[in-house]
C-alpha positions in Angstrom: 10.6 16.1 -5.4 12.6 15.2 -2.3 15.5 13.0 -1.9 13.5 10.1 -0.4 11.3 10.0 -3.5 14.3 10.1 -5.9 15.9 7.2 -3.9 12.6 5.3 -4.0 12.6 5.6 -7.8 16.2 4.4 -7.9 15.2 1.5 -5.6 12.3 0.6 -7.9 14.5 0.6 -11.0 17.1 -1.5 -9.1 14.4 -4.0 -8.1 13.2 -4.3 -11.7 16.8 -4.8 -13.0 17.5 -7.3 -10.2 14.4 -9.4 -11.2 15.4 -9.4 -14.8 19.0 -10.4 -14.1 17.8 -12.9 -11.5 15.5 -14.6 -14.0 18.4 -14.8 -16.4 20.7 -16.3 -13.7 17.9 -18.6 -12.5 17.5 -20.1 -16.0 21.2 -20.6 -16.3 21.8 -18.2 -19.2 23.4 -15.1 -17.8 26.2 -16.3 -15.4 28.4 -13.6 -16.8 26.1 -11.1 -15.1 26.5 -12.4 -11.6 28.9 -9.5 -10.8 26.3 -7.0 -12.1 23.6 -8.7 -10.1 25.7 -8.5 -7.0 26.7 -4.9 -7.6 23.1 -3.8 -8.2 22.1 -5.7 -5.1 24.6 -3.8 -3.0 23.3 -0.5 -4.4 19.8 -1.7 -3.7 20.5 -2.3 0.0 22.5 0.9 0.3 19.5 2.8 -1.2 17.1 1.1 1.2 19.4 2.1 4.1 19.6 5.7 2.8 15.8 5.9 2.7 15.6 4.5 6.3 18.3 6.8 7.6 16.5 9.8 6.2 13.2 8.7 7.8 15.0 8.3 11.1 16.6 11.8 10.9 13.2 13.2 10.0 11.6 11.2 12.8 9.1 9.5 10.6 8.2 5.9 11.1 11.3 5.2 13.1 10.3 1.7 13.9 9.8 0.9 10.2 13.1 2.6 9.4 14.9 0.5 12.0 13.3 -2.6 10.5 14.4 -1.5 7.0 18.0 -1.3 8.3 17.7 -4.8 9.7 16.0 -6.1 6.5 18.8 -4.7 4.4 21.2 -6.9 6.5 19.0 -9.9 5.8 19.0 -9.2 2.1 22.8 -8.9 2.0 23.4 -12.0 4.1 21.1 -14.1 1.9 22.5 -12.6 -1.3 26.2 -13.2 -0.4 25.7 -16.7 1.0 22.9 -18.2 -1.1 25.4 -20.2 -3.3 26.4 -22.2 -0.2 22.8 -22.7 1.1 21.1 -26.0 0.2 23.2 -26.9 -2.8 21.7 -29.4 -5.2 18.1 -30.2 -5.9 16.7 -28.1 -3.1 18.5 -24.9 -4.0 15.4 -23.6 -5.7 14.0 -23.0 -2.2 16.9 -20.6 -1.5 16.3 -18.8 -4.9 12.6 -18.3 -4.1 13.5 -17.1 -0.6 16.1 -14.7 -2.0 13.5 -13.3 -4.5 10.8 -12.9 -1.8 13.2 -11.2 0.7 14.4 -8.8 -1.9 11.0 -7.9 -3.1 9.7 -7.5 0.4 11.9 -4.5 0.8 9.8 -2.5 -1.7 6.7 -2.0 0.5 9.0 -1.1 3.4 10.7 1.6 1.3 7.3 2.8 -0.1 6.1 3.3 3.5 9.2 5.3 4.4 9.4 7.6 1.4 6.6 10.1 1.8 4.5 10.7 -1.3 4.5 14.2 -2.7 0.8 14.3 -2.5 0.8 13.7 1.3 3.4 16.4 1.7 1.6 18.9 -0.5 -1.8 18.4 1.2 -0.9 20.2 4.5 0.7 23.1 2.7 -2.5 23.5 0.6 -4.7 23.5 3.6 -2.6 26.2 5.3 -2.9 28.6 2.4 
């Protein structure tokens, strides 16, 4: 199993943890975990970027990888500023947007990290 696949598994685990923590924050119960949510979010973006950089170095889906780098910036920007965007009754819009933007990174990363089955298939044909 290659590094991109391992990073993808880390990203998946990070996404699951972020959703769980985010729901706790959203319901107003886990404000003590804001720092954890922020730290995991930073690691999430760094992992997305690592997958994208590996794809660029390997010259696979360079356009998608460049988009992933930009998308990571969007995730970070929304994550760090969301407390100041639309405070009050309409803040739920920012929360939903934050969730959608974060989860949208997953199919991007899935596209960039090659599946082991696709990598093994050409080797099997060559034998």
